[in-house]
N, C-alpha and C positions, 0 to 999 in steps of 0.2 A: 504494500500500500504506500502511496506517495502522498505527502501532505502539500496541499495548495492553499496558501493563505490561511483562512480560518475554517476551511472545510476539508473533508477527506474524500478522496475519490479513488476507486480501485482502477488499476490499469492492468492490461494483460501483457505478459512477457512470453515470447516463444524463443526457442533456439531457431537459428536460421533454417535448419533442415525441417523442423516441424512447421515453421511458417510457410515454407515452400509447398508442403503437402496441404496445408490449410487453404492457401491461396488458390490452388488448383480446384478445390471443392466449392468455392464461393463464386459469386457472380450470377448471371442470369440473362434475362432478355434485355436488360438495360446496360450492363457493364461486364467487362472481363478484366481480370487482374493478372499481373505477372511480376516477378521480382526483376528489378532492372540492374542496379549497380550497388555493389558492396564497397564501402570505403572503410577506413580504419575506425571511424566513430559514428557512421550513419549508413543507412540503406535507403535506396529509393525504390518505391513500388510504383509500377506503371498501371494506370487505370485507363481503359479505352471505353468511351461512351459508344455503345453499339448503334445508337440512333444517329448520332452526328458524325461518328468516326473520329472524334477529337481525342487525343492522348493527353493525359495530365498525370502528374506524379505527386506522391506524398513522400516526405522525407521523415524517416523514423530513426531515433537514436539506437545505437548498439553499444554493447560493452562485453568484455570477455566473461565467459562463464566461471572461470577460476578453477575449473576441474582439470587436473593434470592430464587426463586422457582425452580431453576435448581438442579437436583440431582448431587451429587458429582461424580458419575460414568458417567456423560454425559458432558465431557469438550469439549472445542473447539479443533479441530485438524487442523493444518496448513499443507497444501500439499506442503511442502518445505523440502525435505529429509535432515536429519541429517547424515545418512549413510545407507549402505546396508550390508546385511549378505548373504553370498553365491552368491554374484553377484559382482565379482571383475573387470569385464571389461565393457566397454561401450555397447558391444553387449549383454551381460547378463543383464545389467540394462535396456536395451531397452524394456524388457518385461513390464516395469512399465509405458510406455508411455500412455496407456489408462487411468491410474489412475492419473498420475502427469501432463501429457501434455508434448509435445515436448519442449516447451520453457523453462519450469522449469528444465527438465532433461538436456537440452543442457547447461543451466547456471550452473548446478551442475557439469557437465563434464568440463566446462571451469575453474571452481574453483579448481578442483581436477586433473588437467592435470598432468600426469606422476605419480600420487600418486596411488600406488598399495597396499593399505592397506585393510585389511578385518576386520570386526568385528566378534567376536566369540559370538555365542548365548549361553546364560546361562539360567538356570532354565527351 
């Protein structure tokens, strides 16, 4: 459990390999998801809106599991977005509800009310 200001909110943590399996099973008529790029401290997950064909990304934090037998490429991934790429409005970010859950996404929206910034994708 992670503490945010004066309230508590549960967040979900997956290992990268477990998240890969989870992502394959979600989606539907409106969206499809895939893991994009793993960096040393974050992961990007691609979401494709099947209606418009638009690709957008969510940036999720990662950290090592700490287990001696774990591979370095299999970190823990926290389903708590750092930011979004090509999803600048709440309507565009709603594509990620099947991945993040509505409570986490609603909390993100409350933290970023009125903030219309976008991350640019590099590499």
